[in-house]
N, C-alpha and C positions, 0 to 999 in steps of 0.2 A: 504495499501501500504505499502512494506515497505521501514525503511529510509530510509535503506544505513548506515545509524552507523553497523553494523553488517554484513561483507566479507567475504568470502566462499573462498575457494580449494583445492581442491580434485586431489589424487595422489597416483595412488595405493592401496585402499582402507582408505584411512585415509585422514576425512577431518574437515580442518583448518579452526576455523567459527575464526575470527579475529574482537576485540572491535569496532571499526578504528570512534575514535573520538577526536583525540592527545589533540587539544586545549584545550578538558576538563577533560584533560587527565582520558577519559574516563571515566567517572564519567557515573552514570545509571540513563538517563533518562526516563519517562514512557514510550517513542516511541521503547526507545534502552530495556527497559527490557520485549519489547512484540515480538521482533522482535527476539530476543536471546531465549528465548524462542520454537517460534516457528522454527527457525533452527538448533534446539538441541532436539526438536519432531519429525521435516523430515529426521534428521541425523539416528537417530534411530530407525525409518520405513524403512529409505535404505536397499539392497540386497546391494549395491553395497559398501558402507559405512561397516568397522569392529573398527573405530575407532577414534576419535576425537580429535584434539588438539585444546584447546581455549588460544590462546593468546589475545597480547592488541597488539592496534599501537606506536610506542617509543614516549615516555619517560614516559608512564606510563601502567602497568596492566590495574587498574582502583581504581578510589578513592571514590570508594562505590557509592552509591547515588547523584544525578548529584540535591544539594541545593537549585538551582536559576531555576528545572522546578513548577513551582507553578501547571502544569498538575495531577499531581502526588498525591500533597497537596489536591484540591480542597474537595475529598471524603478520609479522612484520613483512613477508615473503608471500603474502596474498591478501589477506582485505586490505591493508591502505593500497594498495594498487593494482587492483583486481578494473577497480571506475576509474576513468582517469582519463579525465576535462579535458584537458592540453590536451591529449592524443584526439578523444572528441570532438575538440574543437577544430583542431587538426586536421581531421576524416567528414567534413563538412565539405558539396558541394556547391554549398549554396554560400555567397557573405554574411560573414560575419562580422557586426560593427561592435567591440571594446566601449562602452558610455562610461566611462571612469568614475562617479559621483565624488570619489574620495579616497581611503588609504588602501593602497593597491598593493600588498608585501610579497613577497612573497611567493609561495605555491598561487597565492590569485597574481604575483606578476607574469609567475611562467600564463597562465591563463588568459592574461589580455595581452601576451608577446605571441598565443596560437590564433587570437585573433584574423581579420583580413587583415581590419587596422582599427586605428581607434582615440577616441575624442573623448578630448579627458574638461573637465570640468574648471574650474581659476582655484576649486578646492583640493583638488585631485595633486595627491604625490604618489609613489612610487619608490620601492625596499625594495634589494634585496638580503635579507634575515637572516638566511640558510648559515654562514659560519657562524655569524652570533648565538646563533642558537645550539652551534657544535655536531650540526646536519651539511649534509651536501645534498644539491637537488638532482630531483629523478624525472622533472617534465617535459627536459631540454635547454632549461634557462644556459649553459654552460653552449649550448649553438644558437638557440634565438637574441639571448639581448646584444651579444657582440655583433649577430646581423641588422641587430637596429640602434647602436653607439658606434659599430667599433673595437674592435680584441681590448684597446688600454683601456677605455674609459671601463668597459662592461667592467676588468680585472679590478678597477678602483669601490668600482660601482657595489661588488660580490665582498670582496676582505674585510670593507669600510663598515659597507648598511649600509650607507649614510641613505637622507633621504633625501630626491628631486620634486622639488616642489614639480606646480606642473609646468609653468613659464618657463624653464629648464628641458625639462621634458621633450619640449614644444622643438628645442631651439637643438638639440644634440641628434631628431629623430623616436624617440620615445613613443613620442603623438605628433598625430596629425594635425592635431585643430586644438585651440583651447577655447572656448567661451563663455560668460555670467552661467552660475548653479544653472541658475533656472529658467536659461537658456540649452539644459545639454540636449534634454530629447526632442525639443524642438527642431534641434536643429540636427541632430543624428540622425531623426525618422527623415526632417530635408536632407537633409547629405545619401541618406540608402534612395529618397527614393530619383532621383539623381543615376542609377542603377538602370538599364535599362534590362524590358523583361526580356530579352535573350538567352538563345541556347550558346549566342560566342560569350556570355560569359561566364556560364558553367564552366565551357572552353577554356578562355585563359587561365580561370582562377585554378582548373587542375592542372596549366603548366606550371605556374607559380606552383603547387604544390608538392607539385612532380617534385619544380632543381631543389622547393627547403627539403622533400623532404628525403634525399640525397644527401644538403650537406648537415643534416637531424639526426642523422642512423647511427651515422661511429659517437659522436658525444655521445648520446642518447644509451647507449652500450654502456660505453666508461661511465656514466653519471651511473650506474645501473653496479656497474664492479664496484668501480667505489662506499657506495652505500652497502651492496653487501663485503665489506673489509674492513667496514666499520664495525666497531661494538654499540651499541644499542638499546640507551638505557633510558626508556620512555618516564620514566620520576625527574630522572635529569635536564629530557629535553622540554619537559610539562614546569620545572620550574625558570627554566633559561626563557620559557615562551616568556611565561606573566612578568618577569625583568623587561624585558623586548617591549611588555605591551605598557609597564611601568610610563618608562621610560620616554615612549611614543606620544 
């Protein structure tokens, strides 16, 4: 049964998908990951949907994995990665635009980077806090982030964990547009409506996706290998997550 943590709304062929767990800054529990993957797959198969807008309920877009959800760490090699939102996004054959309305952190950043492109609210911010949490990325960040901002800048962001405000994100290529917060969804929907309803759009996206898949495949394998080689302490991860949340 769906958790109710991922909501959808259709308007003129555009399906808006909203991560709805504001009290947890839309952190991804296992149930939420399952629902998001299912919702994306359904949108991709629905002939009435020509594009998807992915956003979050204020104040955050997505704070990454929910470090308090013990279920997703019970089977480290199975449950945590069986439903893979970033991979589900990269598998989409329709345009998916992330409307980043607030903090977009770690796993949330990997999700956003897996979309077709990103529109940011002027309240948005971006950060990779994996290293601060004592873990490594596993959803493709080490391939996706350098493709967006360049290798040297990506390294800096990953090892420092510093927060990038919206204006800087646009300047370095992390976001396509920055708009006033109140105009975020209206602007994003207007942008999506500029995409023609032709089969060529799907073919163009497929070409981009194939090129990106080739670039992401090897780094993704290396991320998984690095994760499997590292000891993992769920309690320490949760404690580090609480510390990062306090500092954010």
